[in-house]
N, C-alpha and C positions, 0 to 999 in steps of 0.2 A: 303254089308251094309257099309263098310268103304268108298267106293266110294260115296255113297249117303250122308254120313255124311260130307265128305270134300266138296262135291258140295254145300251142305246146308251152310257150313261155308263161301264159297266165295259169294254165293248169299246173305247171310246176310250182307256182306260188301257192295254189290251193293245196297241193300235196305237202308242201313244206309246212303250211299252217296245220294241216291234219296230223302231221307227225310231231307237232309240238315245238317246231323250230321257228323262232321269230324271224320275220323279214329283216333284211338289212336296211339301212337308211336309203341306199341307192335303189333297192327294190321297191321300197315304199314310194319314192319319188317317181319311179317308172310308171306306177299306176296312175298317179295324179297327172303326169305329163304325157301320157299316152295319147296318140292321135284319137280324135273322136270316132273314127271308123272302127276303133278297137273296143268300144264300150260294150257292145253285146257279148263279145268274147270274154271281156273282163267280168261282166255280170254272170255269165254262165259259169265261170270258174268260182266266183264268190258263192253262187248257188250250190255248188258241189260241197262247199264247207258248211253253209247254212243248213242244207238238207241233212248232212251227216249228224248234226247236233239237234236240229229242231224239226226235221221232216218238213211238212207243209203247214205246220201250225203257226198261227199268228196270235200274239198276246196283245190285248187291248188295255189301255190305261186311260183313266179320266182324271182331269185336274179340277179342283175347286179353288178359286182365289179366296182364301180364308181371311185375308186382311189386305186391303188395297190402298195404294197411293200415299202412304205415310212413311216412306222409307228415307232414312237419313244418309243412305249410301249414294255415291255419285257414278254408278255404273252407266257407261255411255250408251248402252244398247236398250236400257230399260225405261219405259214410260212412267214407271212408278218412283223413279229416283228423285232425289232432292233437286237435281239440276234439270229435270225434265219440265217442259211447259205443255206437254201433251194433256188434253182434257180427259182424264181418267177418273173413275169413281174413287172416292176416298171414304174408307170406313175401317173401324177397328175390328178386332177378331170376331168372326161370326159366332153366334151362340150355338149351343149343342144341337138344338133342334134343326137349325139350318144345315149344320154339318151332317146330321143324320139324313136329312132330305137329299143332300148331295150324294150320299152313299147309295140311297135307293135309286137315284137317277143313274149312277154308274152301273148298277146291276141291270137296269132297263136297257142300257146301251151295250150290254154284253161285255162290259169291261171286267176283267178279273182283278185289277188293281185300282184302288182309289187313292188319289194323290192329294193330300192336304197341304197347300202351299201358302205361305204368308210372307209378304214383303217385310224387310227389316234386317238389321245387322244380326239379330238373334232374339229369341223370345224372352219376354218378361215372365216372371213366375205366374202372374195372372193368366197370361196367354197360354202358357204351357198347361196350366190346370184345365183350361177350356178344351184344349186339344186332347189331353189325357182322358178327360171324362167322356168325350165323344168317342174316342178310340175304344175305350172299354165297352161301351154299349154296342158299337158296331161289331166288335169281335163276338159279343154274346148273341147277337140277333141276325147277323148277315154273313154269308160265306164269301167274304171279300178279303183280299190282301190289302194292307194299308201301307202307303208310303207317306212319310212326312218330309216337308222341306221348309224349315223354319229359320235358316241362317246358321251362323256360327253357334255351336253348342258348348256349354260348360259340361264338366264331367258328370255332375249330378243330374243335369237335364237329359243327357244321353241315357243315363241309367233309368230315369223315370219313364222315358218313352219306350224303352225296351221292355220294361216291366209291365207297361200298359198294354203291350201287344203290337206295337208298331213293327212290321216285318222289315221295312226297308227305309233308309234315310237317303234323301237326295241332296247332294251339295256339288254342283258342277265346277269343274276347273275353268270352264268357259273358253280359255285361250291358252296360248303357250306362256311359259314363265317369262320369256323375253318380252312378249307383247303385253303382258299384264298391266304394267304401269300406264300404258296409253289407253286402257279401258276403264280402270278405276284406281283411285288413290286412297280410298277410305278403309280398305283392308288389303291384305297381301295374298299372293298366290300360296305362300307357305301356310297361312292361316286356313285356307281351304283344304289343303292336304291334311293338316292336323285334325280338322273336324271329321274328315272321312276316316282317318285312322281311329279316332275316338269312337265313331259309330261301329266300326269293326270290332273294337275291343269289348263293346257291350253286346255283341251278338246280333246286331242288326245287319241286314244285307246292304252293302255299300252301292249306292247309285251315283254315278258321276259322269258328266258328259261335256260337250263343247258347243260353242256357237261358231259356225263357219261364216265368214264374210265380214270380219272385223279388222281387215288390214293385215292379216297374218300371211306369211309366205307359205309356199308348198312345203318347204323344209319344216316349218313350224307345225303344220298340220300333221306331218309324220311324227314329229316330236310329241304332239298331243296324244296321238294313238299309243306311242310307246309309254308315255306317262301313265295312261289309264291301264295299260297292260301291267306296268310295274305296281300300280296301286291295287290291282286285282279287283277292280270294280265289277260287280256282278251284272249290273245293268248300265248301259251307256246310251243316253239320249243324244242324238245328233241333231242339233238345232241349226237352221239356216237363217241368218239374220233377216228379219222382216223389219226393214228400216221404218221407224215410226216418226212422223213429223213432230217436232218439239223435243227430240232427243239429240244428243251430240252426234250420233251416227245417222241422222235422218237422210243425209245425202249419199250414203253408201249404196252402191249398186247391188242388184240381186246376184246371187250365185247362179251361173248358167246351169241349166238342168243336167246336161251331160257331165259337167264337173261334179255336181252334187252326187250323181250316181257313182262316179269314181271314188269320191270321199267315202261313201257307204261301203263300197267294196274294200277299200283300204282298211277300214276299221274291222271288217269281217276277217280279213287276212291276218291282221295283227292281234285281234282278240277273238279267235275263232269260236270259242265255246260260250261266249258271253251274249247276253241279250242286247242286241243292237236295235235301238228304237228310233224310228223316223219321227222327229219331234217338231217343235215350233218352226214355222216358216215353210213347211213342206209344200203347202198349197201354192204359195207364191213362187217359190224357187224351183220346185220340181214340176209344177204345173201339170200338163197332160201326161207327163212321164211318171207320175206317182206310182202306178202299178208296178213298174220295173224296180222300184226301190225295194220291194219285198223279196226280190231275188237275192239281196244281200242282208237286209234287215229282217227281223222276225217279230217286230213289235211296232205298234202305232199308238199315238194319242188320239182319242176320238172326242169330237166336240170342240168347244172353244178352248183357248189357252188362257193366259192370265188377263190380258187386256186386248187381245186380238181374236178375231173370229176364226174358227176352223170351218171345214166344210160340213155339210149335212152328214149325220152319222150313217144314214141309209146309203150314202155314196161310198163310204168306207166299207160297209158290209158287202156292197155290191162288187167292189174291187176284189175283195177276198174271195167271194164266190166265183167271180169270172175267171180268176187265176186258177181255180180248182184247189184253193187253199182252205183252211179250216180254222175257225176261231177257237183258241184254247181258253177255256173258262177257268177262273179261280186259280191262277198260277202266277207266281213271280217268274 
């Protein structure tokens, strides 16, 4: 009887999400604080919502680190920040041919979206020109969606990217507004919100997500989900901190795998129709439970991240096949 009652509870949240009604703070907390024995029931309810909007399709994204290790920001999680002593590659913006080669690799990995990511507070005019020129040629020669992630944008920069054909722009909130000052001091939470709004105003699809495992409370995780709901982000990457030696957060523990699944389910309930992507740190934090993540999420990054390695692409393809799911090509 107890199992039936708890299953009904999670299905109620699924039905609430499908009806367009947002969860309350207390309901959101109940997902994160549920007993671990409830995880499969929670994931089943999350899958009800995921399947309604996305069926069994999985969207694949690939990142290229277009500019590395030269960032003046002090983000505590990042190996490329000015306060990091991690041994990472340092190079200026990649040239057009290298960016084009990355796009071809994205297609080989069956990724529908190619993500051009550059460390830094925001792009210089020269850097923007390099990205714009590459984007124009990719759009002319390859059936790929393009996402750019170049930091804080000026109005004219957002306009140029949109005109070049960038489909989506990523600028993560990363953590809650209350927790933000403990993660970085060189820019503000509100500046990130402003950039996402600027992206939307110029017709690009807004992509914004979070990093779980940076000292935030359960309440703050729910608040992050609510913030992204309010921002109407089309794509929400859920990163789980992969603590890198040499960064201020190097001693942070990993997020337990079952908690990571609850987080993904929470975001599916709060942002039911949006692309929920299992992003950085999934291999470390979800470990052997990675396949279960796709019962809430409908998108993955394939291959390596910015300065950390992902798992072999063939393993991701195999997970999708084993689940009876299907890769969705060329789709945001």
